[in-house]
N, C-alpha and C positions, 0 to 999 in steps of 0.2 A: 413781653410776651415771646416765648421760645418759637421757632418756625412751625414745628410740629403741633404746638399748641394752637397757634393761629390758624393753621389748615383745619384743625379739627373745628374750632370754633365758627370758621367761614363755613364748613360744610353742614355744621349743625344748624346755624341760626340762618343762613341764606339759601341752601341747597336740601334742607330738611333730611339730611343723611345723618344718622345717628351715630355712626363710628366711621373710621377710616382703617379700621383694623380689618384683615383679611378675615373672611368667615366660612370659605369654601363652600358657598352655595351661592348659584347664580343668581337666585332671586334675591340675595342679600348683598352681593358684592358688585352687582350691576345696577345703576340707578338711572332713571330717566329725568332730566331736569330741563326746564324751558330756557329758551336762549337769553330772556330777561334775567333769569336767576344766574345763569353764568355769567353775563356781563356783570350784573352787580358784584358777584363773588370775586370776579377778577379785578374790578376796579378796587374793590376793598382790600385785596392782597397788594395791589401796585400801592395804593395809599399808606398802607403799612410800611412797605419797603422804602418809599420817600421819607416817612416820618423817621424810619431807624436810621437811614443814611444821614439826614439831619442831625439827630441826636448824637450820631457818632463822630460827627466832625465837631460839635460843639463840646463835646467830653473830652 
């Protein structure tokens, strides 16, 4: 999965943010998330990075 696709996937599934595209409206571009959602999203991104690093070393 490409980095932008992964970021969008995490935003949608974990943070419940429908898009990472700029929409030029504060109520659409700024989102409130809980610390546990943020922790889960960061851990998911970290694990994807670890997996990608292992895959690139093997390939």
